[in-house]
C-alpha positions in Angstrom: 89.8 90.0 110.1 90.4 91.4 113.6 92.5 89.3 116.0 91.1 87.8 119.2 92.8 90.5 121.3 91.4 93.3 119.1 87.9 91.8 119.5 88.4 91.5 123.2 89.5 95.2 123.5 86.5 96.2 121.4 84.1 94.5 123.7 85.7 95.9 126.8 85.2 99.3 125.3 81.5 98.5 124.8 81.3 97.6 128.5 82.6 101.1 129.3 80.1 102.7 127.0 77.2 100.8 128.6 78.4 101.9 132.0 78.7 105.6 130.8 75.1 105.3 129.7 74.1 104.2 133.2 73.6 100.6 132.3 75.0 97.8 134.4 76.4 95.2 131.9 76.3 92.5 134.7 73.0 92.9 136.6 72.1 90.4 139.3 68.5 89.6 138.3 66.1 89.4 135.4 62.3 89.6 135.0 62.0 86.3 133.2 58.4 85.1 133.1 58.7 82.0 130.9 61.4 79.7 129.7 61.6 79.5 125.9 60.3 75.9 126.0 57.3 77.1 127.9 56.7 79.9 125.3 56.9 77.4 122.4 54.8 74.8 124.2 52.0 77.2 125.0 52.5 79.5 122.1 48.9 79.6 120.7 47.3 80.0 124.1 49.7 82.8 125.2 49.3 84.6 121.8 45.5 84.4 122.1 45.7 85.9 125.6 47.9 88.6 124.2 50.4 87.8 126.9 53.5 90.0 127.3 56.5 87.7 128.1 60.0 88.2 129.3 62.5 85.6 128.1 66.2 85.4 128.7 69.2 83.6 127.0 72.3 83.9 125.0 72.3 85.8 121.7 73.4 83.2 119.2 72.8 84.8 115.8 71.4 88.0 114.2 70.3 88.7 110.6 68.8 91.6 108.8 69.7 95.2 108.2 68.3 98.7 108.4 65.6 99.1 111.0 64.7 95.4 111.3 66.7 92.4 112.6 66.0 88.8 113.4 67.8 87.5 116.5 68.2 83.9 117.8 68.1 83.6 121.6 68.9 80.4 123.4 68.3 79.6 127.0 69.0 76.4 128.8 65.9 74.8 127.4 65.4 75.8 123.8 66.0 78.5 121.1 63.5 81.1 119.7 63.6 83.8 117.0 63.2 87.4 118.1 61.8 90.0 115.7 63.7 93.2 116.7 62.5 96.4 115.0 63.4 100.1 115.5 59.8 101.2 115.3 58.8 98.8 118.1 61.7 99.2 120.6 62.5 102.9 119.8 65.5 104.5 118.0 67.5 104.8 121.2 67.2 101.2 122.3 67.8 100.0 118.7 71.0 102.1 118.4 72.2 100.9 121.9 71.8 97.3 120.7 73.5 97.7 117.4 76.4 99.6 118.9 77.1 97.6 122.0 75.5 94.1 121.9 77.3 91.1 120.4 76.8 87.4 119.6 77.4 85.6 122.9 75.9 88.2 125.2 73.1 87.2 127.5 70.0 89.3 127.1 66.5 89.7 128.4 63.8 90.2 125.8 60.4 91.8 126.6 57.8 91.2 123.9 54.7 89.7 122.5 54.1 86.5 120.5 53.9 86.7 116.8 54.2 84.5 113.7 56.4 85.6 110.8 55.3 85.5 107.2 56.8 82.1 106.9 54.7 80.9 109.9 57.6 80.7 112.4 56.7 81.1 116.1 58.6 84.2 117.2 58.6 87.0 119.8 58.2 90.6 118.7 60.5 92.5 121.0 59.4 95.7 122.7 62.5 96.0 124.8 65.9 94.4 125.3 68.3 94.4 128.3 71.8 93.3 128.7 72.3 90.6 131.4 75.9 89.6 130.7 78.3 91.2 128.3 80.6 88.6 126.8 84.2 89.6 126.3 85.4 86.8 124.2 83.6 86.1 120.9 82.1 82.6 120.4 84.0 80.5 117.9 82.6 80.4 114.4 83.4 76.8 113.9 83.2 74.5 116.9 80.8 71.7 116.0 82.8 68.8 114.8 86.1 70.0 116.2 88.5 67.1 115.8 90.9 68.1 118.6 89.6 66.2 121.6 91.9 68.0 124.0 90.5 71.3 123.0 86.9 70.1 123.2 87.4 68.7 126.7 89.4 71.6 127.9 86.7 74.0 126.8 83.8 71.7 127.6 81.4 74.6 128.2 81.7 75.4 124.4 81.3 71.7 123.5 78.0 71.7 125.5 76.9 75.0 124.0 77.3 74.0 120.4 76.7 70.3 120.5 73.2 69.2 121.7 74.4 65.6 121.9 76.9 66.5 124.7 74.2 68.3 126.6 72.0 65.2 126.2 74.9 63.0 127.4 75.1 65.1 130.6 71.4 64.8 131.2 71.6 61.0 130.7 74.5 60.8 133.1 72.4 62.5 135.7 69.5 60.0 135.0 71.9 57.1 135.2 72.8 57.8 138.9 69.3 59.1 139.8 67.7 55.9 138.5 70.2 53.8 140.4 69.6 55.7 143.6 65.8 55.3 143.2 66.2 51.6 142.5 68.2 51.0 145.7 66.0 53.1 147.8 62.9 51.3 146.6 64.6 48.1 147.6 65.1 49.4 151.2 68.7 50.5 151.0 69.8 53.5 153.0 72.1 56.0 151.4 75.1 56.8 153.6 78.3 58.9 153.5 81.7 57.6 154.5 85.1 59.3 154.8 86.9 60.4 151.7 90.2 60.9 153.7 91.5 57.7 155.3 94.5 56.8 157.4 94.4 53.3 155.8 92.9 53.1 152.3 91.0 49.9 151.8 88.4 48.0 149.8 90.3 47.6 146.5 93.6 46.8 145.0 94.8 50.2 143.9 97.5 52.8 144.4 96.1 55.8 146.5 96.7 59.5 146.3 98.5 60.8 149.4 98.0 64.2 151.0 98.8 65.9 154.3 96.3 66.8 157.0 97.7 70.0 158.5 95.5 70.1 161.7 96.4 66.5 162.7 99.9 66.7 161.1 99.5 63.3 159.5 99.5 62.0 155.9 96.2 60.7 154.8 94.9 58.9 151.6 92.0 59.7 149.3 89.7 56.7 149.3 90.1 54.0 146.7 86.7 52.4 147.2 83.2 53.7 148.0 83.6 53.2 151.7 83.7 49.4 151.6 85.3 48.9 155.0 83.2 51.6 156.5 79.9 50.3 155.1 80.9 46.8 156.5 81.3 48.5 159.9 77.7 49.7 159.5 76.7 46.0 159.0 78.5 45.3 162.3 76.5 48.2 163.8 73.2 46.6 162.8 72.3 48.2 159.5 71.2 45.7 156.9 71.1 47.6 153.6 73.3 50.6 152.8 74.8 52.2 149.7 76.9 55.2 148.7 77.4 57.1 145.5 80.4 59.4 145.3 83.8 60.2 144.0 86.8 57.9 144.6 90.5 58.2 143.5 93.2 55.9 142.2 96.6 57.1 141.4 97.1 54.9 138.4 97.3 55.0 134.6 94.8 56.5 132.2 93.1 54.5 129.4 89.8 54.6 127.5 88.3 52.6 130.5 90.2 54.1 133.5 90.6 57.5 135.2 91.9 58.5 138.5 88.9 60.6 139.7 85.5 59.1 139.1 82.1 58.3 140.5 81.4 54.9 142.1 78.4 53.2 143.7 78.7 50.4 146.3 75.9 48.6 148.2 76.1 46.2 151.1 73.3 43.8 152.0 73.3 41.8 155.2 72.1 38.2 155.2 72.5 37.9 151.5 75.2 36.1 149.5 76.7 36.5 146.1 74.0 34.5 144.4 71.3 36.9 145.7 73.6 39.7 144.7 73.8 38.6 141.1 70.0 38.6 140.9 69.7 42.1 142.3 72.5 43.4 140.2 70.9 42.1 136.9 67.6 43.6 137.9 69.3 47.0 138.7 71.3 47.1 135.4 68.1 46.5 133.4 66.2 49.2 135.4 69.0 51.8 135.0 69.6 51.1 131.3 65.9 51.3 130.5 65.3 54.5 132.5 68.5 56.2 131.1 68.5 55.1 127.5 65.0 53.8 126.9 66.4 50.4 125.6 68.2 47.3 126.7 70.0 46.8 123.4 73.3 48.4 122.8 76.2 48.5 120.3 79.4 48.6 122.4 83.0 48.3 121.1 81.8 46.1 118.2 79.6 43.9 120.3 75.9 43.7 120.1 74.7 43.6 123.7 71.2 42.8 124.8 70.7 43.1 128.6 67.3 41.5 128.3 68.6 38.2 127.2 69.6 35.4 129.6 72.7 36.4 131.5 75.5 33.8 131.2 77.7 32.4 133.9 81.4 32.4 133.0 83.9 30.3 134.9 87.2 32.1 135.6 89.3 28.9 135.9 87.8 27.2 132.8 88.0 30.2 130.5 91.7 30.9 131.3 92.6 27.2 130.9 90.7 27.0 127.6 92.2 30.2 126.1 95.8 29.9 127.5 96.3 26.3 128.6 97.1 27.5 132.2 95.3 26.0 135.1 95.3 28.9 137.6 95.0 26.5 140.6 98.0 24.4 139.5 100.6 26.8 138.2 103.5 28.9 139.3 104.9 32.3 138.6 107.4 31.1 136.0 104.7 29.3 134.0 102.5 32.4 134.0 105.3 34.7 133.0 106.3 32.4 130.1 102.7 32.4 128.9 102.4 36.2 129.1 105.5 36.5 127.0 104.2 34.0 124.5 100.9 35.9 124.2 102.8 39.2 124.0 100.9 40.6 126.9 102.6 43.7 128.4 102.5 43.9 132.2 103.9 45.9 135.0 107.1 44.2 136.3 107.2 46.2 139.5 105.9 44.1 142.4 104.8 41.4 140.0 103.4 38.2 141.6 101.3 35.2 140.8 98.0 37.0 141.5 98.9 39.8 139.2 100.0 37.4 136.5 96.8 35.4 136.7 94.8 38.6 136.5 96.7 39.6 133.3 95.9 36.3 131.7 92.2 36.7 132.5 92.2 40.3 131.1 93.6 38.8 127.9 90.8 36.2 127.7 87.9 38.5 128.5 88.2 40.6 125.4 86.2 38.0 123.4 83.2 37.8 125.7 80.2 39.9 124.7 78.0 39.3 127.7 75.9 40.1 129.5 76.9 37.7 132.2 78.7 37.0 135.5 82.3 35.9 135.9 82.6 33.5 138.9 85.1 31.1 140.6 87.9 33.6 141.1 91.1 32.4 142.9 91.5 33.6 146.4 94.8 35.3 145.5 93.0 38.0 143.5 90.1 38.4 146.0 91.4 39.4 149.4 88.0 40.6 150.7 85.8 37.7 149.4 84.5 34.7 151.3 85.9 31.4 150.3 83.7 28.7 148.7 82.9 26.0 151.1 83.8 23.0 148.9 86.7 24.6 147.0 88.4 27.0 149.5 91.0 28.0 146.9 88.2 29.8 145.1 85.9 32.6 146.4 82.3 33.6 146.3 82.8 36.5 143.9 81.0 37.8 140.8 81.9 40.4 138.1 79.6 41.7 135.5 81.0 41.1 132.0 79.8 43.2 129.1 81.6 43.9 125.8 84.9 42.3 126.9 85.3 44.1 130.2 84.4 44.0 133.8 81.6 46.4 134.6 80.8 45.6 138.2 82.2 43.6 141.1 80.6 41.8 144.0 81.3 39.3 146.8 79.9 37.3 149.6 82.0 39.5 151.9 84.6 37.9 154.1 83.4 38.2 157.7 85.9 35.8 159.4 88.2 38.1 161.3 91.0 35.5 161.5 90.9 34.8 157.8 90.7 38.5 157.0 93.8 39.3 159.2 95.8 36.5 157.5 94.9 37.8 154.0 95.8 41.4 155.0 99.2 40.0 156.2 99.7 38.3 152.8 98.8 41.5 151.1 101.2 43.5 153.2 104.0 41.1 152.2 103.2 41.9 148.6 103.3 45.6 149.3 106.7 45.1 151.0 108.0 43.5 147.8 106.9 46.5 145.7 103.3 45.8 144.8 101.8 49.3 145.4 98.3 48.1 144.6 98.2 45.4 147.3 95.9 46.2 150.2 97.2 47.6 153.5 96.5 45.9 156.8 93.5 47.6 158.4 93.7 46.6 162.1 90.7 48.7 163.1 88.6 46.9 160.5 89.7 43.5 161.7 88.8 44.6 165.3 85.3 45.6 164.1 84.9 42.1 162.4 85.8 40.5 165.7 82.6 42.0 167.2 80.7 40.1 164.5 79.5 41.0 161.0 76.5 39.1 159.6 76.8 37.3 156.3 76.8 40.2 153.7 76.9 40.7 150.0 78.7 43.7 148.7 78.7 45.1 145.1 80.2 48.1 143.3 80.2 49.7 139.9 81.7 52.8 138.5 80.8 55.3 135.8 82.7 53.0 133.4 79.3 51.3 132.9 77.8 54.5 131.8 80.6 55.1 129.3 80.2 51.6 127.9 76.4 52.1 127.4 77.2 55.4 125.7 79.9 53.5 123.6 82.4 56.2 124.4 85.6 56.5 126.4 85.2 57.2 130.1 87.0 60.5 129.7 84.6 61.7 127.1 81.7 60.8 129.4 82.9 62.9 132.3 81.6 66.5 132.3 84.9 68.1 133.1 87.8 65.5 133.0 91.1 66.3 134.5 93.4 68.1 131.9 97.1 68.8 132.0 97.5 72.6 132.5 98.5 74.6 129.4 102.1 75.7 129.6 
């Protein structure tokens, strides 16, 4: 069997032969009149009208011998069989094809509709044209490839050979489209906020740093979907805004976490977290139904029904029940002791009480199927949320809980500039002690709050929700995830 390099050399020689014959192996245009889906859908009508059609696509298979062959051609919509005979296309064209065309080439087929003896809808070719000459042969065995790294690195082949991956990409598009439509129908305005920031804000996360040559300053890739910018728009008088885009966090990888991913955040003036929960539940049901056609999912061993009553989960009560720790009456030593007892691994760098409590909660959440909302978070883990009036040590925050994980996060946003400045100062102290995920003090944002921001509910979710509904890792659900370069 010829080696890959021998096959490549052979195909490069065929390119030269086509060029010698005056044929451009990479023309810019085609004469396509119908997609293959359109041909198959209107087959009987087109055949009755004796329509000549031009279809295009990739040559995926060929069978036969002598002066007659059957070709399978696939475009971006469907696949069709082509009957290719010497007495129809002429001896010259037939020889040109046999000598210089290969599986994997993109071709243009001119022909008329016909049915084979077995009744299969096909096209009888009266001409063929090369559109793109492939240099590398398509792999003979790709479907079911077990090496995930290879599949993701050559995702274009994964899509080509696995219809379910193509369908996944289409569902991903519908996921964001349906969310956008839902918010627009609710009166939200889509906005764009900066990707490069001098002070990253809106989340507890470690940012990527890059250098801005023109201004000669270091800047950060955003770690939230413009949270502090969208709040500035609330100050400016807008009442409903949202943004869908990419954000970046320079942190570890896991089945649920990546560094470069799509996020949506909305901000709603004159609404609180209770109203936010109602809108969020409605949005999740709408998006799931539009994208997947169902509200029932099997996720990580859980049976999740988004249509059933959403539960309310109390952060303080759950942690106390599962670990014995009262998060409002504990200290760092007690939390560390409990983490060790439970054999919970955690990052020691910059470790503090807020991080410890959060690790305890993450241990507890694994048993919760959802759907529901986690409420009553301690203020230490929520530097941007408004305090509860009767229990100021807790905040007006909610997180969507599905299949043992958080799949959305919202607040009654903190709009007291004095309280916000104090919390930023506390966060800065944590950063100074080594907590790289603690938030930076954004003085410009505090200044904006001093002009007055109305009561506002904010909420955000990432493509993690899509990956959970697909019951796959978030990496598998990205079209082209970041890969380590081959050495």
